[in-house]
SEFI-42986 format. One record per residue (C-alpha): residue number from 1; y negated, z negated, x. Coordinates in pm, 1 decimal. Layout:
REM SEFI-42986
+------+----------+----------+----------+
| roke |        y |        z |        x |
+------+----------+----------+----------+
|  NUM |        Y |        Z |        X |
...
+------+----------+----------+----------+
END
This chain:
REM SEFI-42986
+------+----------+----------+----------+
| roke |        y |        z |        x |
+------+----------+----------+----------+
|    1 |      0.0 |      0.0 |      0.0 |
|    2 |   -344.9 |     91.9 |    135.3 |
|    3 |   -672.4 |    -94.9 |    121.4 |
|    4 |   -800.8 |   -173.1 |   -225.0 |
|    5 |  -1069.5 |   -343.9 |   -429.1 |
|    6 |   -938.5 |   -686.3 |   -533.4 |
|    7 |  -1238.9 |   -788.1 |   -748.6 |
|    8 |  -1595.5 |   -688.7 |   -835.0 |
|    9 |  -1879.8 |   -925.7 |   -915.6 |
|   10 |  -2248.6 |   -917.8 |  -1007.5 |
|   11 |  -2522.1 |  -1143.8 |  -1134.7 |
|   12 |  -2861.2 |  -1058.3 |  -1281.4 |
|   13 |  -3010.3 |  -1393.0 |  -1178.4 |
|   14 |  -3033.5 |  -1576.4 |   -847.9 |
|   15 |  -2724.9 |  -1791.5 |   -809.5 |
|   16 |  -2496.5 |  -1865.6 |   -517.4 |
|   17 |  -2190.4 |  -1730.5 |   -698.6 |
|   18 |  -2141.7 |  -1409.4 |   -893.9 |
|   19 |  -1907.9 |  -1382.3 |  -1192.5 |
|   20 |  -1619.9 |  -1134.6 |  -1171.9 |
|   21 |  -1652.7 |   -824.8 |  -1389.1 |
|   22 |  -1407.0 |   -563.2 |  -1514.5 |
|   23 |  -1619.1 |   -305.9 |  -1327.3 |
|   24 |  -1957.2 |   -260.4 |  -1159.7 |
|   25 |  -2170.0 |     49.8 |  -1126.9 |
|   26 |  -2323.6 |    133.4 |   -789.7 |
|   27 |  -2656.8 |    316.1 |   -796.1 |
|   28 |  -2741.1 |    541.8 |   -501.9 |
|   29 |  -3008.9 |    388.1 |   -280.0 |
|   30 |  -3035.2 |     73.4 |   -494.2 |
|   31 |  -2717.0 |   -132.9 |   -514.6 |
|   32 |  -2521.2 |   -281.3 |   -804.1 |
|   33 |  -2666.2 |   -199.7 |  -1144.2 |
|   34 |  -2807.3 |   -517.8 |  -1300.0 |
|   35 |  -2753.9 |   -728.8 |   -986.3 |
|   36 |  -3041.7 |   -943.2 |   -864.8 |
|   37 |  -3009.9 |   -799.7 |   -510.8 |
|   38 |  -3038.7 |   -433.7 |   -615.8 |
|   39 |  -3344.3 |   -246.0 |   -496.8 |
|   40 |  -3498.0 |    -26.2 |   -229.7 |
|   41 |  -3671.3 |   -325.1 |    -68.7 |
|   42 |  -3524.0 |   -668.6 |     10.4 |
|   43 |  -3434.8 |   -896.0 |   -280.3 |
|   44 |  -3307.0 |  -1197.9 |    -86.5 |
|   45 |  -3564.1 |  -1472.2 |   -158.2 |
|   46 |  -3601.6 |  -1589.3 |    203.7 |
|   47 |  -3643.8 |  -1233.5 |    330.4 |
|   48 |  -3891.0 |  -1146.7 |     52.9 |
|   49 |  -4104.3 |  -1447.3 |    151.1 |
|   50 |  -4119.2 |  -1318.1 |    510.5 |
|   51 |  -4188.0 |   -951.3 |    426.6 |
|   52 |  -4120.5 |   -807.3 |     78.4 |
|   53 |  -4165.2 |   -450.3 |    206.2 |
|   54 |  -3851.3 |   -460.1 |    428.4 |
|   55 |  -3592.7 |   -191.9 |    355.1 |
|   56 |  -3297.0 |   -341.9 |    166.7 |
|   57 |  -2997.4 |   -310.7 |    399.5 |
|   58 |  -2813.0 |   -568.7 |    185.2 |
|   59 |  -2764.6 |   -379.1 |   -142.3 |
|   60 |  -2389.4 |   -444.6 |   -169.3 |
|   61 |  -2208.4 |   -742.5 |    -14.3 |
|   62 |  -1835.8 |   -704.8 |     60.2 |
|   63 |  -1585.0 |   -972.9 |    168.4 |
|   64 |  -1220.1 |   -931.1 |    256.6 |
|   65 |   -993.2 |  -1139.4 |     33.6 |
|   66 |   -789.9 |  -1244.7 |    337.5 |
|   67 |  -1079.0 |  -1476.8 |    432.0 |
|   68 |  -1014.1 |  -1681.9 |    117.3 |
|   69 |   -652.3 |  -1730.9 |    224.6 |
|   70 |   -767.3 |  -1853.5 |    567.8 |
|   71 |  -1014.2 |  -2091.5 |    402.5 |
|   72 |   -739.0 |  -2229.3 |    177.1 |
|   73 |   -543.0 |  -2309.6 |    491.1 |
|   74 |   -841.3 |  -2515.0 |    609.6 |
|   75 |   -858.8 |  -2706.5 |    280.1 |
|   76 |  -1123.1 |  -2504.6 |     94.5 |
|   77 |  -1087.1 |  -2339.0 |   -244.1 |
|   78 |  -1279.3 |  -2012.0 |   -265.0 |
|   79 |  -1215.5 |  -1718.2 |   -495.7 |
|   80 |  -1364.7 |  -1372.3 |   -544.9 |
|   81 |  -1736.8 |  -1375.9 |   -624.2 |
|   82 |  -1783.3 |  -1739.1 |   -527.9 |
|   83 |  -1957.0 |  -1656.9 |   -198.3 |
|   84 |  -2194.5 |  -1416.6 |   -373.1 |
|   85 |  -2017.6 |  -1093.9 |   -283.2 |
|   86 |  -2014.6 |   -786.6 |   -506.1 |
|   87 |  -1689.5 |   -634.3 |   -384.0 |
|   88 |  -1382.9 |   -823.6 |   -266.0 |
|   89 |  -1142.0 |   -604.8 |    -68.5 |
|   90 |   -780.4 |   -640.1 |     36.7 |
|   91 |   -601.2 |   -471.8 |    327.8 |
|   92 |   -899.9 |   -364.5 |    539.1 |
|   93 |  -1062.7 |   -543.5 |    832.6 |
|   94 |  -1425.1 |   -511.3 |    724.1 |
|   95 |  -1554.7 |   -719.7 |   1015.6 |
|   96 |  -1394.4 |   -487.6 |   1271.6 |
|   97 |  -1560.6 |   -172.3 |   1141.7 |
|   98 |  -1867.5 |    -25.4 |   1316.0 |
|   99 |  -2220.1 |     17.3 |   1181.5 |
|  100 |  -2243.3 |    339.3 |    981.4 |
|  101 |  -1885.4 |    330.2 |    850.1 |
|  102 |  -1862.5 |    489.4 |    506.8 |
|  103 |  -1637.7 |    313.0 |    257.7 |
|  104 |  -1516.3 |    520.3 |    -34.6 |
|  105 |  -1460.7 |    281.6 |   -324.4 |
|  106 |  -1247.9 |    447.9 |   -589.5 |
|  107 |  -1311.6 |    806.9 |   -691.4 |
|  108 |  -1692.4 |    815.5 |   -684.0 |
|  109 |  -1878.5 |    541.6 |   -498.1 |
|  110 |  -1959.5 |    540.8 |   -126.8 |
|  111 |  -2131.3 |    261.0 |     65.7 |
|  112 |  -2245.3 |    264.6 |    428.2 |
|  113 |  -2200.4 |    -52.6 |    633.2 |
|  114 |  -2529.2 |   -182.2 |    774.6 |
|  115 |  -2429.2 |   -517.2 |    925.2 |
|  116 |  -2296.1 |   -868.4 |    886.4 |
|  117 |  -2394.9 |  -1129.4 |    634.1 |
|  118 |  -2554.5 |  -1436.8 |    784.9 |
|  119 |  -2485.5 |  -1715.6 |    534.7 |
|  120 |  -2748.3 |  -1983.5 |    485.5 |
|  121 |  -2707.3 |  -2360.0 |    444.2 |
|  122 |  -2652.5 |  -2310.0 |     67.3 |
|  123 |  -2290.0 |  -2239.8 |    150.2 |
|  124 |  -2248.9 |  -2606.6 |    247.2 |
|  125 |  -2403.8 |  -2709.1 |    -84.0 |
|  126 |  -2132.2 |  -2506.5 |   -252.5 |
|  127 |  -1856.3 |  -2674.2 |    -44.8 |
|  128 |  -1941.1 |  -2915.2 |    235.6 |
|  129 |  -1822.2 |  -2789.9 |    574.7 |
|  130 |  -1775.4 |  -2428.8 |    461.6 |
|  131 |  -2053.3 |  -2294.7 |    685.6 |
|  132 |  -1860.1 |  -2400.1 |    998.5 |
|  133 |  -1558.4 |  -2209.4 |    867.8 |
|  134 |  -1743.1 |  -1878.9 |    827.6 |
|  135 |  -1982.0 |  -1906.8 |   1124.2 |
|  136 |  -1823.4 |  -2020.1 |   1447.7 |
|  137 |  -1772.1 |  -1945.8 |   1814.0 |
|  138 |  -1544.9 |  -1676.7 |   1948.0 |
|  139 |  -1423.2 |  -1595.4 |   2296.5 |
|  140 |  -1683.0 |  -1676.4 |   2559.4 |
|  141 |  -1888.0 |  -1882.1 |   2313.6 |
|  142 |  -2026.2 |  -1587.6 |   2118.7 |
|  143 |  -2123.2 |  -1662.1 |   1759.8 |
|  144 |  -1891.9 |  -1506.6 |   1501.8 |
|  145 |  -1984.7 |  -1437.0 |   1140.3 |
|  146 |  -1701.9 |  -1400.2 |    889.6 |
|  147 |  -1886.9 |  -1421.3 |    555.7 |
|  148 |  -1863.1 |  -1050.1 |    486.8 |
|  149 |  -2051.0 |   -729.7 |    549.6 |
|  150 |  -2358.0 |   -573.3 |    395.4 |
|  151 |  -2404.2 |   -212.9 |    291.5 |
|  152 |  -2624.3 |     39.5 |    116.7 |
|  153 |  -2512.2 |    275.0 |   -157.5 |
|  154 |  -2490.2 |    638.7 |    -46.9 |
|  155 |  -2313.4 |    772.2 |   -358.3 |
|  156 |  -2314.5 |    593.6 |   -690.5 |
|  157 |  -2026.3 |    539.9 |   -925.3 |
|  158 |  -1808.0 |    285.6 |  -1098.0 |
|  159 |  -1593.2 |     44.3 |   -897.4 |
|  160 |  -1315.3 |   -169.8 |  -1042.7 |
|  161 |  -1029.3 |   -387.7 |   -924.2 |
|  162 |   -735.9 |   -176.4 |   -807.2 |
|  163 |   -955.6 |    107.7 |   -677.4 |
|  164 |   -871.3 |    238.0 |   -332.5 |
|  165 |  -1089.0 |    166.6 |    -28.4 |
|  166 |  -1099.4 |    439.4 |    234.9 |
|  167 |  -1298.4 |    400.4 |    558.0 |
|  168 |  -1460.9 |    696.1 |    734.7 |
|  169 |  -1574.3 |    602.8 |   1083.6 |
|  170 |  -1903.2 |    743.3 |   1213.0 |
|  171 |  -1923.1 |    986.5 |   1503.4 |
|  172 |  -2017.3 |    850.7 |   1843.7 |
|  173 |  -1944.0 |    520.4 |   2014.3 |
|  174 |  -1836.2 |    212.2 |   1820.2 |
|  175 |  -2147.4 |      3.3 |   1741.3 |
|  176 |  -2035.1 |   -344.0 |   1633.3 |
|  177 |  -2183.6 |   -490.5 |   1318.7 |
|  178 |  -2476.0 |   -728.4 |   1373.6 |
|  179 |  -2661.6 |   -954.0 |   1132.6 |
|  180 |  -2891.0 |   -776.3 |    886.7 |
+------+----------+----------+----------+
END
């Protein structure tokens, strides 16, 4: 079985979590229809306070479901949508993909990976100690971020659980994902 969409989530109001939906609609250049983070410019409250004219490189947030299994092993209970993601995937290493990777979600939608999510302290309000589980230190002391990837919508369309996820790597050298 190949990579697939495990769940889709959206929320029209600012909230840490996003309820699961039967489907979401991605809008080219904007994000998830009806989601509070959709737009051409940034919609994250902290980023808007700094500069509301910034280009929105965080239109669609994706997390791999395998992270939830790892967190369960560390004593946390986290399910799809609870970390604010729009698309929960299964069977693809999102964090290992380079900047510019195109992800085909189902038959229509395409997102382009822009970078890593940098979770804020709100994650510890959700479950104490969770921030240390998703932001840590890797080999050589480098900071690692495991709270998902951010993307922009290149081609709109409906996305639902069970849809396939197909990665198309960009030309050129591998550019690792960085915080956006």
